[in-house]
C-alpha positions in Angstrom: 59.9 36.4 -31.5 60.7 36.6 -27.9 58.9 39.8 -27.5 55.9 38.5 -29.1 55.6 35.6 -27.0 56.0 37.8 -23.8 53.5 40.1 -25.0 50.8 37.4 -25.6 51.7 36.0 -22.1 51.2 39.1 -20.3 47.6 39.5 -22.1 46.6 35.9 -21.0 47.6 36.8 -17.3 45.8 40.0 -17.4 42.7 38.6 -18.9 42.8 35.8 -16.4 43.1 38.4 -13.5 40.1 40.2 -15.0 38.0 37.4 -15.3 38.9 36.6 -11.3 38.1 40.3 -10.5 35.3 41.4 -12.5 32.0 39.8 -13.5 31.4 37.8 -16.8 28.7 40.4 -17.8 31.2 43.5 -17.5 31.6 45.4 -20.7 35.4 45.6 -20.5 35.5 41.7 -21.3 36.2 40.6 -24.7 33.3 38.1 -26.2 36.1 35.3 -26.2 36.9 35.9 -22.6 33.2 36.3 -21.7 32.3 32.8 -22.8 35.3 31.5 -20.9 34.0 33.2 -17.7 30.7 31.7 -17.9 30.1 29.5 -14.8 29.3 25.7 -15.5 25.8 24.6 -15.1 25.3 21.7 -12.6 24.4 18.7 -13.8 21.0 16.9 -13.1 22.8 14.1 -11.3 24.3 16.5 -8.8 21.0 17.7 -7.7 19.2 15.9 -4.8 16.1 13.8 -6.0 12.8 14.0 -4.1 11.5 10.4 -3.7 7.8 10.2 -2.7 6.9 7.3 -0.3 3.4 6.2 1.1 2.9 7.3 4.6 2.9 4.5 7.1 -0.3 3.6 9.3 -0.5 5.1 12.7 -1.8 1.6 13.8 1.5 -0.1 13.0 4.1 -0.4 15.7 7.2 -1.2 13.5 5.5 -4.8 12.2 2.9 -5.1 14.8 -0.6 -3.8 14.4 -2.0 -2.5 17.5 -5.5 -2.2 16.4 -5.9 -5.8 16.0 -7.7 -7.5 19.3 -10.7 -8.9 20.3 -13.8 -8.6 19.4 -12.3 -9.2 15.9 -13.8 -7.5 12.8 -13.7 -9.8 9.9 -14.3 -8.4 6.3 -16.0 -11.6 4.5 -15.6 -12.1 0.9 -18.1 -13.8 -1.4 -16.3 -17.0 -2.1 -15.6 -17.6 1.6 -19.2 -17.8 2.1 -19.6 -20.3 -0.7 -16.6 -22.4 0.8 -18.1 -22.5 4.2 -21.4 -23.7 2.8 -19.4 -26.5 0.9 -17.8 -27.5 4.0 -20.8 -27.3 6.3 -19.2 -24.8 8.4 -21.2 -22.2 10.7 -19.4 -19.1 9.8 -19.6 -17.2 13.2 -19.1 -20.3 15.5 -16.1 -21.7 13.6 -14.6 -18.1 13.5 -14.6 -18.0 17.3 -13.2 -21.7 17.4 -10.4 -20.5 15.2 -9.5 -17.3 17.3 -10.9 -18.3 20.7 -12.7 -14.7 21.0 -15.7 -12.9 19.9 -15.8 -12.2 16.4 -18.0 -9.5 14.2 -18.3 -10.4 10.4 -18.7 -7.6 8.1 -20.4 -7.7 4.8 -19.6 -5.0 2.2 -22.5 -3.9 -0.3 -20.6 -5.3 -3.4 -20.3 -8.6 -2.0 -23.9 -8.9 -1.2 -24.4 -7.5 -5.1 -21.7 -10.1 -6.4 -23.9 -13.1 -4.5 -27.2 -11.4 -5.8 -25.5 -11.6 -9.6 -24.8 -15.2 -9.2 -28.5 -16.1 -9.1 -30.9 -18.8 -7.6 -27.8 -21.0 -6.8 -26.4 -19.1 -4.3 -29.7 -18.2 -2.4 -28.6 -20.0 0.8 -25.4 -17.8 0.9 -27.5 -14.7 0.5 -29.6 -15.9 3.5 -26.6 -16.5 5.8 -25.1 -13.1 5.1 -28.6 -11.5 5.8 -28.3 -12.8 9.5 -28.5 -9.8 11.8 -25.2 -10.7 13.4 -23.5 -9.9 10.2 -22.7 -5.9 10.2 -23.3 -4.3 6.8 -20.7 -1.8 5.4 -22.0 0.7 2.8 -20.0 1.4 -0.3 -19.5 4.7 -1.8 -17.8 3.6 -5.1 -19.2 2.7 -8.4 -19.5 -1.0 -9.6 -19.6 -4.1 -7.7 -16.2 -5.7 -7.9 -15.7 -6.6 -4.2 -11.6 -7.1 -4.5 -10.8 -3.5 -5.0 -13.3 -2.6 -2.2 -11.9 -4.8 0.5 -8.3 -3.9 -0.4 -9.2 -0.3 -0.2 -10.9 -0.6 3.4 -7.9 -2.6 4.7 -5.5 -0.1 3.5 -7.2 2.9 5.3 -8.4 0.8 8.4 -5.9 -1.6 9.7 -8.7 -3.1 12.4 -10.0 -5.7 9.8 -9.1 -9.6 9.2 -9.8 -10.5 5.7 -11.6 -13.7 5.0 -11.2 -15.0 1.8 -10.2 -18.0 -0.3 -9.3 -16.0 -3.5 -5.6 -16.5 -4.6 -5.6 -13.1 -6.3 -7.0 -11.2 -3.4 -4.8 -12.9 -0.7 -1.7 -12.2 -2.9 -2.9 -8.3 -2.8 -3.6 -8.5 1.1 -0.2 -10.1 1.7 1.3 -6.8 0.3 -0.3 -4.6 3.1 1.5 -4.7 6.4 -0.2 -5.9 9.3 -3.8 -7.3 8.0 -4.3 -11.0 8.8 -6.0 -13.4 6.3 -8.6 -16.0 7.3 -9.3 -19.0 5.0 -11.1 -22.1 4.9 -8.9 -25.3 5.0 -9.2 -28.8 6.0 -13.0 -28.4 7.0 -11.9 -25.5 9.5 -10.8 -22.0 9.4 -7.1 -21.0 9.4 -5.6 -17.7 10.1 -2.5 -16.2 8.4 -0.2 -13.4 9.6 -1.6 -13.1 12.9 0.4 -11.5 15.6 2.1 -13.8 18.1 -0.2 -12.9 21.3 -3.5 -13.5 19.2 -2.3 -16.4 17.1 -4.1 -19.5 19.1 -4.5 -21.9 15.7 -1.1 -20.9 14.0 0.9 -23.6 16.4 -1.7 -26.3 16.2 
């Protein structure tokens, strides 16, 4: 019995040495030894994961938007015009009273289309936005849903302030860093998320 145990031990040592010295594909290895010699596969957890993140805008210096400054470029939403009419506010004059600087209001094609769809009731709003002091921005997309268009524009170009009273649109704009929001409140315009250097009305 002792001799048999010694022989088994020697065979195990010999096969262990062979596995260290030769490849697992070598013909001298037995099938049982070859299965033992197979290298362990790496788990998926061990492999580094690639995380894709959206590229930050070059206009942002940390949380400060360097593209903002007078004259201010203001994207006007449909309901902002309607709220201004209800409160009897002159849009351009009240914008300048709010920011103490020259303001250029911009109207997109889809905002004009939304007002045209609303019918005769909003005829005055259409007449106001056709003022030559309002700059017209042409849209390249299909449909007339203004919210998506405004969000896309301020995501690509950080030089705009968004003028709106729409709660859903304001919630979407707040997720985009460096874009201020202007809205109608208490018979005047209020600016939100404006940098300290350009925030004259925030402390009043």
